[in-house]
C-alpha positions as CSV (number, residue, x, y, z in Angstrom):
1,X,-25.2,2.8,24.9
2,X,-26.2,-0.1,22.6
3,X,-24.4,-3.4,23.0
4,X,-22.5,-4.5,19.9
5,X,-22.8,-8.1,18.7
6,X,-19.7,-10.1,17.8
7,X,-19.6,-11.5,14.2
8,X,-17.4,-14.1,12.6
9,X,-16.0,-13.6,9.1
10,X,-14.6,-16.5,7.1
11,X,-12.0,-15.4,4.5
12,X,-9.3,-17.4,2.7
13,X,-5.9,-17.3,4.3
14,X,-4.4,-15.6,1.2
15,X,-6.8,-12.7,1.5
16,X,-6.1,-12.4,5.2
17,X,-2.4,-12.2,4.4
18,X,-3.0,-9.5,1.9
19,X,-5.1,-7.5,4.4
20,X,-2.3,-7.8,7.1
21,X,0.3,-6.6,4.6
22,X,-1.9,-3.7,3.6
23,X,-2.4,-2.7,7.2
24,X,1.4,-2.9,7.9
25,X,2.0,-0.6,4.9
26,X,-0.6,1.9,6.0
27,X,1.0,1.9,9.5
28,X,4.5,2.6,8.2
29,X,4.9,6.3,8.0
30,X,8.1,6.1,5.9
31,X,6.5,4.0,3.3
32,X,3.4,6.1,3.2
33,X,5.5,9.3,2.7
34,X,7.3,7.6,-0.2
35,X,4.0,6.7,-1.8
36,X,2.8,10.2,-1.4
37,X,6.0,11.6,-2.9
38,X,5.7,9.2,-5.8
39,X,2.3,10.6,-6.6
40,X,3.6,14.1,-6.5
41,X,6.6,13.1,-8.8
42,X,4.2,11.5,-11.3
43,X,2.0,14.7,-11.4
44,X,5.1,16.8,-12.0
45,X,6.3,14.6,-14.8
46,X,9.3,13.2,-12.9
47,X,8.9,9.8,-14.6
48,X,11.0,7.7,-17.0
49,X,10.7,4.5,-19.0
50,X,11.5,1.2,-17.4
51,X,14.1,0.4,-20.0
52,X,15.9,3.6,-19.2
53,X,15.9,2.8,-15.5
54,X,17.1,-0.8,-16.1
55,X,20.0,0.4,-18.3
56,X,21.3,2.4,-15.4
57,X,21.5,-0.7,-13.2
């Protein structure tokens, strides 16, 4: 088996924070299911205008 070499990456803190947030989202099964369901709802036309939604609040 070949030995792997370690490498160092230098990225801004803001990008690292975004990456960590994305990883947390992808690891959260509940959130991922909600995102999947949202895509299905959009495909099925279950959408409404923002103004309509805000008026209900």
